[in-house]
N, C-alpha and C positions, 0 to 999 in steps of 0.2 A: 513574360518576364525578360527584361533586357539583360545585357551582359553584366552591368554593375550590380543589379539585383541578384543575379546568379552567384556572383562572387561573394556578395554579402551573406547569402544563404549558406554557401560552402564554408565560409569562415566561421559562421555561427555554429554549424554542425561540428566543425573541427574543434572549436573552443569548448563546446559542450562535452565532446568525447574526451578531451584532455582533462576537463574538470572531473568527469566520471572516474577516469583512471587514477588520477592523483589522489582524490578524496577516498575512493574505494580502497586503494592500497594503504593509505594512511590509517583509515578506520580498521582495516584488516589487521595491520601490525599492532595497533594499540589494543585491539580487542582479542588478540591471540590467546592470552591467558584465560579470558572469559570463555572463548570458544572451546578450549581444552577442558575446562571445568564442566561446562554444560554437556559436552560429549560424554565425559566420564559419568556424570550424574544420570544421563539417559540410559547408559549401558547397565549401571548398577540398579536402576529403578525398575526396569522391565525388560523382557526379552524382545529382541528385534533390532533392526538397524538404527544407527544414529540419525541418518538423514532420510528425508522423504521428498520425492519429486512429484509435484502436482502439475497436471497438464493445464497449460494456460495458452491463450491466443496472444501472440506477440506482434511485432512490427510487420505490417503488410499482410496480416492474417496468418503468419507462420506459427505453427504450434511449437512449444518448447516446454521442457521440464523445469518448473520453478522450484529451486532448492530451498528446503526448510529443515529445521531440526524437527525430528518426530515428536509429536505431542500426544499421540493416541497409542492405545495398545496395538501391538502388531496384529494385522489382519482385520482391524476394526472396519466395519462398513456402515453405510448410512448416508445422510444428506451431505452435500458438498459444502454446506455452511455449518459453522459451529456456534452454538449458543454459550452463554456464560457458564451454565452448569452442565455442560455436555458430559454425559457419563462415559464417553469414549476416551476422555483425557486421563492420562496417567497422573501421578502426583507431581512429577516434574513438569509434565505437560501443562498442567494448570498454571504453574508459575511462569512457564515460557509464554503462554497465551496472555497472561496478565501484564507481563513486562515487555512483550514484543521481541524478546530475545530469539524466538524461533525464526525471525526474519533475517537474522545476521548472515546465514549462509548465502543469501541472495547477492552478497558482494561478489561471489564467484560468477553469477549470471551477468553482473555488471561488467566485470573484467573480461568475460567472454564475448561481450558485445550483444547479448540477448536482451539486456535490460539497461536502463539508465538509472542514475541515482534518483532523479526527479522525472516524473512523467505520469501518464494515466495509469490507474491501477489495472494490472493484468486480470482478466476475467476468465471464468470457466467457459469452455466452448458452447455449452448449452445456453448460457445467457447471451453470448455474442450472436449466435445464429438468429435469435428472435428479436434483435434490435438493430435496425439498419444504421443507426447513428454511429455504430462502431466502425463503419467504413471511414469516417472522418477521424475517429480517435486512433485507429490503428496506423495512421500516417506517421505517428511517432512511436518510438520504443516505449514500452511500459516502464513504470518506475517503481523503485522500492518505496518512495514516498511521493506525495503530490497533494494537490488541492483536495481531492476526494478522500484520500487517506487521512489527511489532517481533520477534515470535517467529520469523518466517521471513524475516528480512532477507537471509539468505544462501541463499535457496531454490534459486537456480540452481546452487549449489555442491554441494548435497546430493541433487539429483535424479539418478536413475539415468540414465546417459548413453545406454544402449542403448534404453530405452523410457520417456522422461520422462513422457509422458501417463499411462500406466498407473500408474507410480509416484506421480504427483501425485494421481490420483483415488483410489487405494487407500490411500495412506499419509498424504499431507500435507493434502489437501482436507478430510477429516473433522475433523482437528484445528483447521484454520482456521475451519471452520463452527462448531465448539464454542466457540471463542474469540469469534467474532463474535456468536453468540447470547448469550454471557455479557456482552458489551459492551452489547447491546440491553437486557438485563435490568437492568444496573447503571449505565448511563451517567449521568454528571453533568458539570457544567462543571469541577469539581475533578478528575475523572478525565481529562477532555480535556487540562487543563493539565499533569498528570503525564505523560501520553502524549507531549505535545509536547516536554517537557523531556527525556525519555528518548530521543526521536527525535533531538534535538540531540546527545546523548551518542553515539548509534549512528552518525550520519552524520558529524559533525564530528570526533569523537575515535576513530572506527572501533572502537568497543567492541561486543561481542556482548551483547544483552539477553535475559534469560530472563523469561518471563511465566508466572505461576502459573495452572495450568489451572482451579483452583476459585475463585480470588478475583480474578484479573486483575492482581494485584500485580506490579510490574516491578522488576527488579534486575539487577545485573551478573552475567553468567554465570560461574560458577566454573570448570567443567571445560572443556577445550579443545573448540572447535566440532567438530573432526573426530571426537572420541570420541562426542559427542552425536549426530552424524549417523549413526554406525555403529549405535547402539542405538536410534535413533528416539525420543529422549527430550527433545526441545527444550523441552517444556512441563513437565517434572517439577519439583516444588517444590524438590528438593534442588539444582537448578542455580542457585538465586538466592543473592544475598548482600545 
């Protein structure tokens, strides 16, 4: 890498970090009333802390505590993945899982520099250890949203209820790894902005987003989500519009 290329990489990283800080602070301020209401609802609904830190593997393989609103009963144990009808969810937790509001506290991880707004999805250490592709993925900071997060926004609904871990490892994780590697290869500030805009469409307007497995292009999913789940084609080009 020559001097000009190094300067371009440094500028890109600086621009991405500035985008993270500005947008994270703005979202944090705008969502402050929601954060306070959710925190109060969690305390009133069940015993236990408001927040939960799940261990994830971050930039360059460093472990960190990814912050979430607590969705489960205090002390609940079990699989590291949650299914749609997980009986460990509290009443408020079910609502948080459905609306993705449990992810809002990760704005703190972004501001602390542990995560980025857009990037590969941070994974559980057990999944990372068994997949060498993460050496490439972990060259970037993990993101609150990203290509794999958009493509599998309804992951808990399409996981096999009888054995979600096996289904995730065999069917879903390889597709997410492929998308995250694609993001690492093609990442740009422009792509990050597009991902953020489509995330707004997915979260605010409750629309399913398709992600092209070869280009990373995002668009509204044409076919019903249940049909896609049945054939395992959440990433196929023909699902876009």
